[in-house]
Structure formats: C-alpha cells, structure tokens
PyMOL Python script that loads the backbone (N, CA, C, O; Angstrom):
from pymol import cmd

cmd.read_pdbstr("""\
ATOM      1  N   MET A   1     -61.683  27.475 -71.963  1.00  0.00           N
ATOM      2  CA  MET A   1     -60.697  28.295 -71.286  1.00  0.00           C
ATOM      3  C   MET A   1     -59.415  28.302 -72.114  1.00  0.00           C
ATOM      4  O   MET A   1     -58.937  27.247 -72.531  1.00  0.00           O
ATOM      5  N   ALA A   2     -58.867  29.474 -72.348  1.00  0.00           N
ATOM      6  CA  ALA A   2     -57.664  29.620 -73.163  1.00  0.00           C
ATOM      7  C   ALA A   2     -56.429  29.228 -72.347  1.00  0.00           C
ATOM      8  O   ALA A   2     -56.408  29.351 -71.123  1.00  0.00           O
ATOM      9  N   LYS A   3     -55.418  28.762 -73.047  1.00  0.00           N
ATOM     10  CA  LYS A   3     -54.166  28.403 -72.395  1.00  0.00           C
ATOM     11  C   LYS A   3     -53.489  29.683 -71.883  1.00  0.00           C
ATOM     12  O   LYS A   3     -53.377  30.660 -72.624  1.00  0.00           O
ATOM     13  N   PRO A   4     -53.047  29.683 -70.642  1.00  0.00           N
ATOM     14  CA  PRO A   4     -52.415  30.897 -70.105  1.00  0.00           C
ATOM     15  C   PRO A   4     -51.044  31.144 -70.729  1.00  0.00           C
ATOM     16  O   PRO A   4     -50.325  30.203 -71.066  1.00  0.00           O
ATOM     17  N   GLY A   5     -50.691  32.414 -70.878  1.00  0.00           N
ATOM     18  CA  GLY A   5     -49.358  32.775 -71.353  1.00  0.00           C
ATOM     19  C   GLY A   5     -48.343  32.597 -70.239  1.00  0.00           C
ATOM     20  O   GLY A   5     -48.720  32.423 -69.081  1.00  0.00           O
ATOM     21  N   ARG A   6     -47.080  32.637 -70.568  1.00  0.00           N
ATOM     22  CA  ARG A   6     -46.039  32.413 -69.559  1.00  0.00           C
ATOM     23  C   ARG A   6     -46.054  33.471 -68.464  1.00  0.00           C
ATOM     24  O   ARG A   6     -45.775  33.165 -67.305  1.00  0.00           O
ATOM     25  N   ASN A   7     -46.379  34.717 -68.819  1.00  0.00           N
ATOM     26  CA  ASN A   7     -46.338  35.803 -67.839  1.00  0.00           C
ATOM     27  C   ASN A   7     -47.697  36.102 -67.211  1.00  0.00           C
ATOM     28  O   ASN A   7     -47.806  37.027 -66.406  1.00  0.00           O
ATOM     29  N   ASP A   8     -48.731  35.342 -67.560  1.00  0.00           N
ATOM     30  CA  ASP A   8     -50.045  35.516 -66.938  1.00  0.00           C
ATOM     31  C   ASP A   8     -50.043  34.892 -65.546  1.00  0.00           C
ATOM     32  O   ASP A   8     -49.176  34.082 -65.219  1.00  0.00           O
ATOM     33  N   LYS A   9     -51.015  35.275 -64.740  1.00  0.00           N
ATOM     34  CA  LYS A   9     -51.179  34.666 -63.423  1.00  0.00           C
ATOM     35  C   LYS A   9     -51.543  33.201 -63.605  1.00  0.00           C
ATOM     36  O   LYS A   9     -52.271  32.851 -64.534  1.00  0.00           O
ATOM     37  N   CYS A  10     -51.050  32.358 -62.739  1.00  0.00           N
ATOM     38  CA  CYS A  10     -51.296  30.926 -62.824  1.00  0.00           C
ATOM     39  C   CYS A  10     -52.764  30.635 -62.502  1.00  0.00           C
ATOM     40  O   CYS A  10     -53.301  31.188 -61.542  1.00  0.00           O
ATOM     41  N   PRO A  11     -53.421  29.775 -63.290  1.00  0.00           N
ATOM     42  CA  PRO A  11     -54.832  29.473 -63.048  1.00  0.00           C
ATOM     43  C   PRO A  11     -55.065  28.639 -61.788  1.00  0.00           C
ATOM     44  O   PRO A  11     -56.214  28.466 -61.380  1.00  0.00           O
ATOM     45  N   CYS A  12     -54.013  28.121 -61.164  1.00  0.00           N
ATOM     46  CA  CYS A  12     -54.199  27.313 -59.964  1.00  0.00           C
ATOM     47  C   CYS A  12     -54.527  28.173 -58.739  1.00  0.00           C
ATOM     48  O   CYS A  12     -54.944  27.648 -57.707  1.00  0.00           O
ATOM     49  N   GLY A  13     -54.341  29.488 -58.851  1.00  0.00           N
ATOM     50  CA  GLY A  13     -54.689  30.379 -57.754  1.00  0.00           C
ATOM     51  C   GLY A  13     -53.549  30.701 -56.807  1.00  0.00           C
ATOM     52  O   GLY A  13     -53.779  31.269 -55.740  1.00  0.00           O
ATOM     53  N   SER A  14     -52.330  30.352 -57.173  1.00  0.00           N
ATOM     54  CA  SER A  14     -51.190  30.604 -56.286  1.00  0.00           C
ATOM     55  C   SER A  14     -50.778  32.071 -56.274  1.00  0.00           C
ATOM     56  O   SER A  14     -50.102  32.514 -55.345  1.00  0.00           O
ATOM     57  N   GLY A  15     -51.173  32.824 -57.285  1.00  0.00           N
ATOM     58  CA  GLY A  15     -50.788  34.224 -57.380  1.00  0.00           C
ATOM     59  C   GLY A  15     -49.461  34.430 -58.093  1.00  0.00           C
ATOM     60  O   GLY A  15     -49.077  35.572 -58.343  1.00  0.00           O
ATOM     61  N   GLN A  16     -48.757  33.370 -58.423  1.00  0.00           N
ATOM     62  CA  GLN A  16     -47.474  33.474 -59.133  1.00  0.00           C
ATOM     63  C   GLN A  16     -47.721  33.505 -60.636  1.00  0.00           C
ATOM     64  O   GLN A  16     -48.824  33.228 -61.108  1.00  0.00           O
ATOM     65  N   LYS A  17     -46.665  33.849 -61.379  1.00  0.00           N
ATOM     66  CA  LYS A  17     -46.752  33.767 -62.828  1.00  0.00           C
ATOM     67  C   LYS A  17     -46.772  32.293 -63.223  1.00  0.00           C
ATOM     68  O   LYS A  17     -46.218  31.437 -62.533  1.00  0.00           O
ATOM     69  N   PHE A  18     -47.420  32.023 -64.346  1.00  0.00           N
ATOM     70  CA  PHE A  18     -47.562  30.647 -64.832  1.00  0.00           C
ATOM     71  C   PHE A  18     -46.203  29.989 -65.045  1.00  0.00           C
ATOM     72  O   PHE A  18     -46.038  28.807 -64.742  1.00  0.00           O
ATOM     73  N   LYS A  19     -45.216  30.744 -65.567  1.00  0.00           N
ATOM     74  CA  LYS A  19     -43.902  30.172 -65.856  1.00  0.00           C
ATOM     75  C   LYS A  19     -43.162  29.759 -64.588  1.00  0.00           C
ATOM     76  O   LYS A  19     -42.309  28.873 -64.643  1.00  0.00           O
ATOM     77  N   LYS A  20     -43.463  30.372 -63.459  1.00  0.00           N
ATOM     78  CA  LYS A  20     -42.802  30.043 -62.198  1.00  0.00           C
ATOM     79  C   LYS A  20     -43.540  28.960 -61.423  1.00  0.00           C
ATOM     80  O   LYS A  20     -42.979  28.345 -60.516  1.00  0.00           O
ATOM     81  N   CYS A  21     -44.813  28.728 -61.786  1.00  0.00           N
ATOM     82  CA  CYS A  21     -45.639  27.825 -60.984  1.00  0.00           C
ATOM     83  C   CYS A  21     -45.909  26.496 -61.703  1.00  0.00           C
ATOM     84  O   CYS A  21     -45.238  25.503 -61.421  1.00  0.00           O
ATOM     85  N   CYS A  22     -46.847  26.462 -62.597  1.00  0.00           N
ATOM     86  CA  CYS A  22     -47.341  25.205 -63.168  1.00  0.00           C
ATOM     87  C   CYS A  22     -46.819  24.864 -64.559  1.00  0.00           C
ATOM     88  O   CYS A  22     -47.062  23.752 -65.029  1.00  0.00           O
ATOM     89  N   GLU A  23     -46.121  25.756 -65.233  1.00  0.00           N
ATOM     90  CA  GLU A  23     -45.650  25.457 -66.585  1.00  0.00           C
ATOM     91  C   GLU A  23     -44.670  24.287 -66.579  1.00  0.00           C
ATOM     92  O   GLU A  23     -44.742  23.415 -67.445  1.00  0.00           O
ATOM     93  N   SER A  24     -43.766  24.261 -65.622  1.00  0.00           N
ATOM     94  CA  SER A  24     -42.781  23.181 -65.572  1.00  0.00           C
ATOM     95  C   SER A  24     -43.442  21.840 -65.269  1.00  0.00           C
ATOM     96  O   SER A  24     -42.946  20.801 -65.704  1.00  0.00           O
ATOM     97  N   LYS A  25     -44.550  21.841 -64.533  1.00  0.00           N
ATOM     98  CA  LYS A  25     -45.251  20.594 -64.230  1.00  0.00           C
ATOM     99  C   LYS A  25     -45.862  19.993 -65.487  1.00  0.00           C
ATOM    100  O   LYS A  25     -45.790  18.782 -65.694  1.00  0.00           O
ATOM    101  N   THR A  26     -46.464  20.829 -66.328  1.00  0.00           N
ATOM    102  CA  THR A  26     -47.080  20.302 -67.550  1.00  0.00           C
ATOM    103  C   THR A  26     -46.021  19.822 -68.528  1.00  0.00           C
ATOM    104  O   THR A  26     -46.243  18.825 -69.215  1.00  0.00           O
ATOM    105  N   GLU A  27     -44.887  20.486 -68.616  1.00  0.00           N
ATOM    106  CA  GLU A  27     -43.811  20.058 -69.510  1.00  0.00           C
ATOM    107  C   GLU A  27     -43.203  18.743 -69.019  1.00  0.00           C
ATOM    108  O   GLU A  27     -42.860  17.877 -69.824  1.00  0.00           O
ATOM    109  N   GLY A  28     -43.072  18.596 -67.703  1.00  0.00           N
ATOM    110  CA  GLY A  28     -42.522  17.363 -67.152  1.00  0.00           C
ATOM    111  C   GLY A  28     -43.418  16.170 -67.416  1.00  0.00           C
ATOM    112  O   GLY A  28     -42.925  15.076 -67.690  1.00  0.00           O
ATOM    113  N   GLN A  29     -44.725  16.361 -67.337  1.00  0.00           N
ATOM    114  CA  GLN A  29     -45.658  15.285 -67.615  1.00  0.00           C
ATOM    115  C   GLN A  29     -45.588  14.874 -69.081  1.00  0.00           C
ATOM    116  O   GLN A  29     -45.653  13.686 -69.396  1.00  0.00           O
ATOM    117  N   ARG A  30     -45.457  15.843 -69.973  1.00  0.00           N
ATOM    118  CA  ARG A  30     -45.368  15.543 -71.399  1.00  0.00           C
ATOM    119  C   ARG A  30     -44.098  14.747 -71.686  1.00  0.00           C
ATOM    120  O   ARG A  30     -44.132  13.776 -72.442  1.00  0.00           O
ATOM    121  N   THR A  31     -42.989  15.150 -71.093  1.00  0.00           N
ATOM    122  CA  THR A  31     -41.729  14.451 -71.291  1.00  0.00           C
ATOM    123  C   THR A  31     -41.813  13.029 -70.730  1.00  0.00           C
ATOM    124  O   THR A  31     -41.305  12.089 -71.342  1.00  0.00           O
ATOM    125  N   SER A  32     -42.446  12.875 -69.582  1.00  0.00           N
ATOM    126  CA  SER A  32     -42.596  11.549 -68.989  1.00  0.00           C
ATOM    127  C   SER A  32     -43.420  10.632 -69.879  1.00  0.00           C
ATOM    128  O   SER A  32     -43.083   9.459 -70.041  1.00  0.00           O
ATOM    129  N   ARG A  33     -44.491  11.149 -70.455  1.00  0.00           N
ATOM    130  CA  ARG A  33     -45.316  10.332 -71.344  1.00  0.00           C
ATOM    131  C   ARG A  33     -44.533   9.889 -72.572  1.00  0.00           C
ATOM    132  O   ARG A  33     -44.596   8.724 -72.967  1.00  0.00           O
ATOM    133  N   LEU A  34     -43.796  10.816 -73.174  1.00  0.00           N
ATOM    134  CA  LEU A  34     -43.014  10.460 -74.358  1.00  0.00           C
ATOM    135  C   LEU A  34     -41.947   9.424 -74.024  1.00  0.00           C
ATOM    136  O   LEU A  34     -41.715   8.493 -74.796  1.00  0.00           O
ATOM    137  N   LEU A  35     -41.306   9.586 -72.885  1.00  0.00           N
ATOM    138  CA  LEU A  35     -40.288   8.626 -72.465  1.00  0.00           C
ATOM    139  C   LEU A  35     -40.919   7.259 -72.215  1.00  0.00           C
ATOM    140  O   LEU A  35     -40.351   6.236 -72.596  1.00  0.00           O
ATOM    141  N   MET A  36     -42.087   7.235 -71.579  1.00  0.00           N
ATOM    142  CA  MET A  36     -42.765   5.975 -71.310  1.00  0.00           C
ATOM    143  C   MET A  36     -43.158   5.293 -72.612  1.00  0.00           C
ATOM    144  O   MET A  36     -43.033   4.073 -72.726  1.00  0.00           O
ATOM    145  N   LEU A  37     -43.630   6.049 -73.595  1.00  0.00           N
ATOM    146  CA  LEU A  37     -43.976   5.464 -74.891  1.00  0.00           C
ATOM    147  C   LEU A  37     -42.746   4.898 -75.598  1.00  0.00           C
ATOM    148  O   LEU A  37     -42.808   3.818 -76.186  1.00  0.00           O
ATOM    149  N   ALA A  38     -41.638   5.620 -75.543  1.00  0.00           N
ATOM    150  CA  ALA A  38     -40.408   5.152 -76.190  1.00  0.00           C
ATOM    151  C   ALA A  38     -39.901   3.872 -75.539  1.00  0.00           C
ATOM    152  O   ALA A  38     -39.495   2.939 -76.232  1.00  0.00           O
ATOM    153  N   VAL A  39     -39.923   3.824 -74.224  1.00  0.00           N
ATOM    154  CA  VAL A  39     -39.462   2.621 -73.518  1.00  0.00           C
ATOM    155  C   VAL A  39     -40.394   1.451 -73.815  1.00  0.00           C
ATOM    156  O   VAL A  39     -39.932   0.330 -74.029  1.00  0.00           O
ATOM    157  N   GLY A  40     -41.694   1.700 -73.831  1.00  0.00           N
ATOM    158  CA  GLY A  40     -42.652   0.641 -74.145  1.00  0.00           C
ATOM    159  C   GLY A  40     -42.465   0.095 -75.550  1.00  0.00           C
ATOM    160  O   GLY A  40     -42.512  -1.118 -75.756  1.00  0.00           O
ATOM    161  N   ALA A  41     -42.254   0.976 -76.515  1.00  0.00           N
ATOM    162  CA  ALA A  41     -42.027   0.531 -77.889  1.00  0.00           C
ATOM    163  C   ALA A  41     -40.737  -0.283 -78.001  1.00  0.00           C
ATOM    164  O   ALA A  41     -40.688  -1.280 -78.721  1.00  0.00           O
ATOM    165  N   GLY A  42     -39.709   0.139 -77.296  1.00  0.00           N
ATOM    166  CA  GLY A  42     -38.457  -0.613 -77.302  1.00  0.00           C
ATOM    167  C   GLY A  42     -38.621  -1.991 -76.674  1.00  0.00           C
ATOM    168  O   GLY A  42     -38.053  -2.971 -77.155  1.00  0.00           O
ATOM    169  N   LEU A  43     -39.388  -2.061 -75.615  1.00  0.00           N
ATOM    170  CA  LEU A  43     -39.638  -3.329 -74.940  1.00  0.00           C
ATOM    171  C   LEU A  43     -40.417  -4.285 -75.834  1.00  0.00           C
ATOM    172  O   LEU A  43     -40.111  -5.475 -75.895  1.00  0.00           O
ATOM    173  N   ILE A  44     -41.421  -3.764 -76.524  1.00  0.00           N
ATOM    174  CA  ILE A  44     -42.198  -4.600 -77.437  1.00  0.00           C
ATOM    175  C   ILE A  44     -41.332  -5.093 -78.592  1.00  0.00           C
ATOM    176  O   ILE A  44     -41.445  -6.247 -79.003  1.00  0.00           O
ATOM    177  N   ALA A  45     -40.471  -4.226 -79.117  1.00  0.00           N
ATOM    178  CA  ALA A  45     -39.579  -4.633 -80.205  1.00  0.00           C
ATOM    179  C   ALA A  45     -38.600  -5.713 -79.742  1.00  0.00           C
ATOM    180  O   ALA A  45     -38.321  -6.660 -80.478  1.00  0.00           O
ATOM    181  N   ALA A  46     -38.082  -5.569 -78.529  1.00  0.00           N
ATOM    182  CA  ALA A  46     -37.153  -6.570 -78.000  1.00  0.00           C
ATOM    183  C   ALA A  46     -37.853  -7.914 -77.785  1.00  0.00           C
ATOM    184  O   ALA A  46     -37.283  -8.968 -78.066  1.00  0.00           O
ATOM    185  N   MET A  47     -39.075  -7.868 -77.293  1.00  0.00           N
ATOM    186  CA  MET A  47     -39.828  -9.108 -77.100  1.00  0.00           C
ATOM    187  C   MET A  47     -40.125  -9.781 -78.433  1.00  0.00           C
ATOM    188  O   MET A  47     -40.037 -11.004 -78.542  1.00  0.00           O
ATOM    189  N   ALA A  48     -40.476  -8.997 -79.448  1.00  0.00           N
ATOM    190  CA  ALA A  48     -40.749  -9.559 -80.768  1.00  0.00           C
ATOM    191  C   ALA A  48     -39.493 -10.194 -81.356  1.00  0.00           C
ATOM    192  O   ALA A  48     -39.569 -11.257 -81.972  1.00  0.00           O
ATOM    193  N   ALA A  49     -38.345  -9.556 -81.173  1.00  0.00           N
ATOM    194  CA  ALA A  49     -37.090 -10.119 -81.676  1.00  0.00           C
ATOM    195  C   ALA A  49     -36.748 -11.417 -80.936  1.00  0.00           C
ATOM    196  O   ALA A  49     -36.255 -12.369 -81.541  1.00  0.00           O
ATOM    197  N   GLY A  50     -37.008 -11.449 -79.643  1.00  0.00           N
ATOM    198  CA  GLY A  50     -36.753 -12.667 -78.869  1.00  0.00           C
ATOM    199  C   GLY A  50     -37.639 -13.816 -79.297  1.00  0.00           C
ATOM    200  O   GLY A  50     -37.172 -14.947 -79.432  1.00  0.00           O
ATOM    201  N   VAL A  51     -38.915 -13.538 -79.511  1.00  0.00           N
ATOM    202  CA  VAL A  51     -39.837 -14.580 -79.959  1.00  0.00           C
ATOM    203  C   VAL A  51     -39.436 -15.062 -81.342  1.00  0.00           C
ATOM    204  O   VAL A  51     -39.477 -16.262 -81.613  1.00  0.00           O
ATOM    205  N   ALA A  52     -39.052 -14.152 -82.213  1.00  0.00           N
ATOM    206  CA  ALA A  52     -38.656 -14.537 -83.565  1.00  0.00           C
ATOM    207  C   ALA A  52     -37.400 -15.411 -83.557  1.00  0.00           C
ATOM    208  O   ALA A  52     -37.268 -16.317 -84.379  1.00  0.00           O
ATOM    209  N   SER A  53     -36.489 -15.141 -82.638  1.00  0.00           N
ATOM    210  CA  SER A  53     -35.262 -15.940 -82.606  1.00  0.00           C
ATOM    211  C   SER A  53     -35.526 -17.366 -82.125  1.00  0.00           C
ATOM    212  O   SER A  53     -34.794 -18.286 -82.490  1.00  0.00           O
ATOM    213  N   PHE A  54     -36.566 -17.557 -81.310  1.00  0.00           N
ATOM    214  CA  PHE A  54     -36.885 -18.901 -80.833  1.00  0.00           C
ATOM    215  C   PHE A  54     -37.773 -19.675 -81.794  1.00  0.00           C
ATOM    216  O   PHE A  54     -37.791 -20.905 -81.766  1.00  0.00           O
ATOM    217  N   THR A  55     -38.501 -18.977 -82.633  1.00  0.00           N
ATOM    218  CA  THR A  55     -39.436 -19.658 -83.514  1.00  0.00           C
ATOM    219  C   THR A  55     -38.866 -19.962 -84.896  1.00  0.00           C
ATOM    220  O   THR A  55     -39.500 -20.686 -85.664  1.00  0.00           O
ATOM    221  N   THR A  56     -37.699 -19.436 -85.237  1.00  0.00           N
ATOM    222  CA  THR A  56     -37.122 -19.733 -86.548  1.00  0.00           C
ATOM    223  C   THR A  56     -36.509 -21.127 -86.542  1.00  0.00           C
ATOM    224  O   THR A  56     -36.087 -21.631 -85.501  1.00  0.00           O
ATOM    225  N   ASP A  57     -36.468 -21.724 -87.693  1.00  0.00           N
ATOM    226  CA  ASP A  57     -35.904 -23.065 -87.830  1.00  0.00           C
ATOM    227  C   ASP A  57     -34.389 -22.966 -87.861  1.00  0.00           C
ATOM    228  O   ASP A  57     -33.824 -22.371 -88.779  1.00  0.00           O
ATOM    229  N   SER A  58     -33.734 -23.536 -86.879  1.00  0.00           N
ATOM    230  CA  SER A  58     -32.272 -23.422 -86.800  1.00  0.00           C
ATOM    231  C   SER A  58     -31.581 -24.296 -87.837  1.00  0.00           C
ATOM    232  O   SER A  58     -30.429 -24.043 -88.189  1.00  0.00           O
ATOM    233  N   ARG A  59     -32.271 -25.319 -88.329  1.00  0.00           N
ATOM    234  CA  ARG A  59     -31.642 -26.185 -89.321  1.00  0.00           C
ATOM    235  C   ARG A  59     -31.456 -25.482 -90.659  1.00  0.00           C
ATOM    236  O   ARG A  59     -30.537 -25.811 -91.409  1.00  0.00           O
ATOM    237  N   SER A  60     -32.314 -24.522 -90.962  1.00  0.00           N
ATOM    238  CA  SER A  60     -32.210 -23.845 -92.252  1.00  0.00           C
ATOM    239  C   SER A  60     -30.985 -22.946 -92.332  1.00  0.00           C
ATOM    240  O   SER A  60     -30.530 -22.626 -93.431  1.00  0.00           O
ATOM    241  N   SER A  61     -30.442 -22.532 -91.191  1.00  0.00           N
ATOM    242  CA  SER A  61     -29.286 -21.654 -91.198  1.00  0.00           C
ATOM    243  C   SER A  61     -27.969 -22.421 -91.039  1.00  0.00           C
ATOM    244  O   SER A  61     -26.898 -21.815 -91.071  1.00  0.00           O
ATOM    245  N   SER A  62     -28.037 -23.760 -90.866  1.00  0.00           N
ATOM    246  CA  SER A  62     -26.811 -24.525 -90.673  1.00  0.00           C
ATOM    247  C   SER A  62     -26.108 -24.755 -92.010  1.00  0.00           C
ATOM    248  O   SER A  62     -26.711 -24.638 -93.077  1.00  0.00           O
ATOM    249  N   VAL A  63     -24.852 -25.076 -91.929  1.00  0.00           N
ATOM    250  CA  VAL A  63     -24.045 -25.319 -93.122  1.00  0.00           C
ATOM    251  C   VAL A  63     -24.316 -26.734 -93.620  1.00  0.00           C
ATOM    252  O   VAL A  63     -24.278 -27.696 -92.853  1.00  0.00           O
ATOM    253  N   ARG A  64     -24.590 -26.841 -94.917  1.00  0.00           N
ATOM    254  CA  ARG A  64     -24.819 -28.153 -95.519  1.00  0.00           C
ATOM    255  C   ARG A  64     -23.663 -28.489 -96.448  1.00  0.00           C
ATOM    256  O   ARG A  64     -23.221 -27.654 -97.238  1.00  0.00           O
ATOM    257  N   VAL A  65     -23.182 -29.715 -96.346  1.00  0.00           N
ATOM    258  CA  VAL A  65     -22.055 -30.167 -97.166  1.00  0.00           C
ATOM    259  C   VAL A  65     -22.495 -31.407 -97.946  1.00  0.00           C
ATOM    260  O   VAL A  65     -23.042 -32.354 -97.381  1.00  0.00           O
ATOM    261  N   TRP A  66     -22.243 -31.378 -99.262  1.00  0.00           N
ATOM    262  CA  TRP A  66     -22.594 -32.524-100.104  1.00  0.00           C
ATOM    263  C   TRP A  66     -21.560 -33.624 -99.931  1.00  0.00           C
ATOM    264  O   TRP A  66     -20.356 -33.378 -99.996  1.00  0.00           O
ATOM    265  N   ASP A  67     -22.038 -34.823 -99.712  1.00  0.00           N
ATOM    266  CA  ASP A  67     -21.148 -35.982 -99.576  1.00  0.00           C
ATOM    267  C   ASP A  67     -21.346 -36.875-100.805  1.00  0.00           C
ATOM    268  O   ASP A  67     -22.342 -37.592-100.897  1.00  0.00           O
ATOM    269  N   PRO A  68     -20.389 -36.832-101.760  1.00  0.00           N
ATOM    270  CA  PRO A  68     -20.578 -37.614-102.991  1.00  0.00           C
ATOM    271  C   PRO A  68     -20.552 -39.124-102.739  1.00  0.00           C
ATOM    272  O   PRO A  68     -21.124 -39.891-103.514  1.00  0.00           O
ATOM    273  N   GLY A  69     -19.895 -39.548-101.665  1.00  0.00           N
ATOM    274  CA  GLY A  69     -19.846 -40.981-101.364  1.00  0.00           C
ATOM    275  C   GLY A  69     -21.202 -41.520-100.959  1.00  0.00           C
ATOM    276  O   GLY A  69     -21.537 -42.657-101.291  1.00  0.00           O
ATOM    277  N   HIS A  70     -21.981 -40.733-100.254  1.00  0.00           N
ATOM    278  CA  HIS A  70     -23.301 -41.173 -99.812  1.00  0.00           C
ATOM    279  C   HIS A  70     -24.426 -40.654-100.709  1.00  0.00           C
ATOM    280  O   HIS A  70     -25.523 -41.211-100.723  1.00  0.00           O
ATOM    281  N   GLY A  71     -24.147 -39.591-101.450  1.00  0.00           N
ATOM    282  CA  GLY A  71     -25.145 -39.044-102.361  1.00  0.00           C
ATOM    283  C   GLY A  71     -26.195 -38.176-101.684  1.00  0.00           C
ATOM    284  O   GLY A  71     -27.302 -38.037-102.204  1.00  0.00           O
ATOM    285  N   HIS A  72     -25.872 -37.589-100.534  1.00  0.00           N
ATOM    286  CA  HIS A  72     -26.794 -36.667 -99.874  1.00  0.00           C
ATOM    287  C   HIS A  72     -26.003 -35.648 -99.060  1.00  0.00           C
ATOM    288  O   HIS A  72     -24.782 -35.742 -98.939  1.00  0.00           O
ATOM    289  N   TYR A  73     -26.731 -34.660 -98.498  1.00  0.00           N
ATOM    290  CA  TYR A  73     -26.095 -33.607 -97.707  1.00  0.00           C
ATOM    291  C   TYR A  73     -25.904 -34.039 -96.262  1.00  0.00           C
ATOM    292  O   TYR A  73     -26.673 -34.835 -95.724  1.00  0.00           O
ATOM    293  N   HIS A  74     -24.853 -33.491 -95.643  1.00  0.00           N
ATOM    294  CA  HIS A  74     -24.596 -33.643 -94.210  1.00  0.00           C
ATOM    295  C   HIS A  74     -24.480 -32.252 -93.607  1.00  0.00           C
ATOM    296  O   HIS A  74     -24.103 -31.302 -94.293  1.00  0.00           O
ATOM    297  N   ASP A  75     -24.806 -32.132 -92.321  1.00  0.00           N
ATOM    298  CA  ASP A  75     -24.597 -30.855 -91.641  1.00  0.00           C
ATOM    299  C   ASP A  75     -23.169 -30.810 -91.098  1.00  0.00           C
ATOM    300  O   ASP A  75     -22.376 -31.709 -91.378  1.00  0.00           O
ATOM    301  N   ALA A  76     -22.836 -29.780 -90.329  1.00  0.00           N
ATOM    302  CA  ALA A  76     -21.477 -29.598 -89.817  1.00  0.00           C
ATOM    303  C   ALA A  76     -21.084 -30.725 -88.859  1.00  0.00           C
ATOM    304  O   ALA A  76     -19.893 -30.972 -88.669  1.00  0.00           O
ATOM    305  N   ASN A  77     -22.060 -31.418 -88.248  1.00  0.00           N
ATOM    306  CA  ASN A  77     -21.772 -32.502 -87.310  1.00  0.00           C
ATOM    307  C   ASN A  77     -21.696 -33.856 -87.986  1.00  0.00           C
ATOM    308  O   ASN A  77     -21.427 -34.858 -87.323  1.00  0.00           O
ATOM    309  N   GLY A  78     -21.927 -33.911 -89.295  1.00  0.00           N
ATOM    310  CA  GLY A  78     -21.861 -35.163 -90.033  1.00  0.00           C
ATOM    311  C   GLY A  78     -23.185 -35.902 -90.064  1.00  0.00           C
ATOM    312  O   GLY A  78     -23.225 -37.050 -90.507  1.00  0.00           O
ATOM    313  N   VAL A  79     -24.253 -35.298 -89.620  1.00  0.00           N
ATOM    314  CA  VAL A  79     -25.567 -35.938 -89.625  1.00  0.00           C
ATOM    315  C   VAL A  79     -26.239 -35.652 -90.957  1.00  0.00           C
ATOM    316  O   VAL A  79     -26.147 -34.546 -91.490  1.00  0.00           O
ATOM    317  N   GLN A  80     -26.929 -36.680 -91.496  1.00  0.00           N
ATOM    318  CA  GLN A  80     -27.606 -36.522 -92.777  1.00  0.00           C
ATOM    319  C   GLN A  80     -28.706 -35.453 -92.651  1.00  0.00           C
ATOM    320  O   GLN A  80     -29.481 -35.443 -91.694  1.00  0.00           O
ATOM    321  N   VAL A  81     -28.747 -34.558 -93.646  1.00  0.00           N
ATOM    322  CA  VAL A  81     -29.756 -33.508 -93.694  1.00  0.00           C
ATOM    323  C   VAL A  81     -30.730 -33.850 -94.810  1.00  0.00           C
ATOM    324  O   VAL A  81     -30.300 -34.149 -95.924  1.00  0.00           O
ATOM    325  N   PRO A  82     -32.040 -33.812 -94.539  1.00  0.00           N
ATOM    326  CA  PRO A  82     -33.014 -34.161 -95.594  1.00  0.00           C
ATOM    327  C   PRO A  82     -33.039 -33.141 -96.717  1.00  0.00           C
ATOM    328  O   PRO A  82     -33.802 -33.293 -97.672  1.00  0.00           O
TER     329      PRO A  82
END
""", "prot")
cmd.dss("prot")
cmd.show_as("cartoon", "prot")
cmd.util.cbc("prot")
cmd.orient("prot")
C-alpha cells in the first residue's frame, strides 16, 4: 500500500483529508521516538561518566611533593606516597 498524500482521503476511514486526520499522529510518534532515543543516550552517557569517576584511582591525580629530607614523595596531607 502506497503512502497517502497530504490531500488524499485518510486511510483510517474518517472521510477527512490525511493532513487533517492522521498525519499529525504519525509525526508525533516519530518525534517521540527520537526524543526517547536522545534521552536514553544521554542517560547512558551520564551513567558511564559516573562509573568512570568512581573507578579511577584518586591517588594518581593528587599532588606529589618531593621531600629531600626523607628522600621520597609526600602527598598534600604529608603522607608518604609510594
């Protein structure tokens, strides 16, 4: 079955033109699907970023300071860093 034109009779049997009857319903469904996909992709990206922030080693990003008196590195709190 061919797609009806905007000015053809609606295939649902209402007797109205397609543009006045069912065309807006099909466009709304398409927009809803695209919006749902975009929101889902954003949610997955946010979850991945959250998991990545908890699984990274926080010690690797801390500031290390060389202590010549002791001969090793210390972190910002003064604790020896391996």
